[in-house]
C-alpha positions in Angstrom: 94.8 95.0 104.5 91.8 94.7 106.7 91.6 92.0 109.4 88.7 89.7 108.7 88.5 86.2 110.1 86.0 83.9 108.5 85.7 80.1 108.0 86.2 79.0 104.5 84.9 75.4 104.7 88.3 74.0 103.9 90.1 72.0 106.6 93.2 73.7 108.1 92.4 77.0 106.2 90.9 80.3 107.4 90.4 83.7 106.0 92.5 86.1 108.0 92.1 89.4 106.1 90.8 91.2 103.0 93.2 93.1 100.8 92.6 96.2 98.8 89.5 97.9 97.3 88.3 94.6 95.9 88.5 93.0 99.4 90.5 90.0 98.0 90.3 87.2 100.5 93.6 86.5 102.3 93.7 82.9 103.4 96.1 81.1 105.7 96.5 77.3 105.3 98.7 74.9 107.1 98.8 71.5 105.5 100.9 68.4 106.3 101.7 67.0 102.9 101.4 67.5 99.1 98.1 65.8 98.7 96.4 67.8 101.5 97.9 71.1 100.1 96.6 70.4 96.6 93.2 69.4 98.0 93.1 72.7 100.0 94.1 74.7 96.9 91.4 73.1 94.7 88.8 73.4 97.4 89.6 77.1 98.0 89.4 77.7 94.2 86.0 76.0 94.0 84.7 77.8 97.0 86.0 81.3 96.3 85.7 81.2 92.5 88.0 84.2 92.1 91.3 85.8 93.0 92.7 85.4 96.5 96.0 85.5 98.3 97.1 82.3 100.0 99.6 82.2 102.8 101.3 78.9 103.7 104.4 78.3 105.9 106.5 77.3 102.8 106.1 76.6 99.1 107.4 73.1 99.7 104.0 71.5 98.7 103.4 73.6 95.7 103.3 71.6 92.5 102.3 72.2 88.8 98.7 71.3 89.4 98.3 73.7 92.4 100.1 76.4 90.4 97.8 75.9 87.5 94.7 76.2 89.7 95.9 79.4 91.4 97.1 80.9 88.1 93.7 80.2 86.5 92.0 82.3 89.0 94.7 85.0 89.3 95.4 83.9 92.8 98.8 83.7 94.3 100.7 81.8 97.0 102.9 83.8 99.4 105.1 81.4 101.4 105.7 82.9 104.9 109.3 81.6 105.0 110.3 83.9 102.1 107.9 86.8 102.5 107.7 87.5 106.3 110.0 87.5 109.2 109.5 87.5 113.0 111.1 90.6 114.6 112.9 90.4 118.0 109.8 92.0 119.6 107.6 89.2 118.3 106.0 91.2 115.5 105.6 89.9 112.0 107.0 92.1 109.2 107.5 91.9 105.5 111.0 90.5 104.7 111.0 91.5 101.1 108.6 92.5 98.3 107.2 89.2 97.0 108.2 88.7 93.4 104.7 87.3 92.4 102.7 90.1 94.1 103.3 92.9 91.7 100.6 95.4 91.0 100.1 94.0 87.5 99.3 90.6 89.0 96.2 91.9 90.7 94.7 93.7 87.7 91.6 92.1 86.3 92.4 89.8 83.3 91.3 91.2 80.0 88.0 90.0 78.7 88.0 87.9 75.6 86.0 89.2 72.7 83.8 86.6 71.1 84.7 85.7 67.6 82.5 87.3 64.9 79.6 85.2 63.9 79.4 84.1 60.3 76.1 84.4 58.7 75.1 81.8 56.1 73.7 84.6 53.8 77.2 86.0 53.5 78.8 82.8 52.3 
């Protein structure tokens, strides 16, 4: 992960890093309620238009609509309360391997092949 701070034009959200060879944006957002969280997720999806990693303090505001938006892009939410811990020295460390961050999750989705065209002459 490479540290990379950048504005993302979404209130209370900032890009904090880029992950992997594809430089997936790693975004931190801190929202105060369900509606603000859903609005941030949809705004990030519209702005980024591709996969990203979203950190938030908890998954408390995640709902079916937000999950659908993230899944549609191959993006993922990693709640800090279950994926990170603060050490006695004040460092942030990974508390466990996130279930939804497996290597397969980050593979490009398969391209759909178009259906074969029917030609009127063959009917």
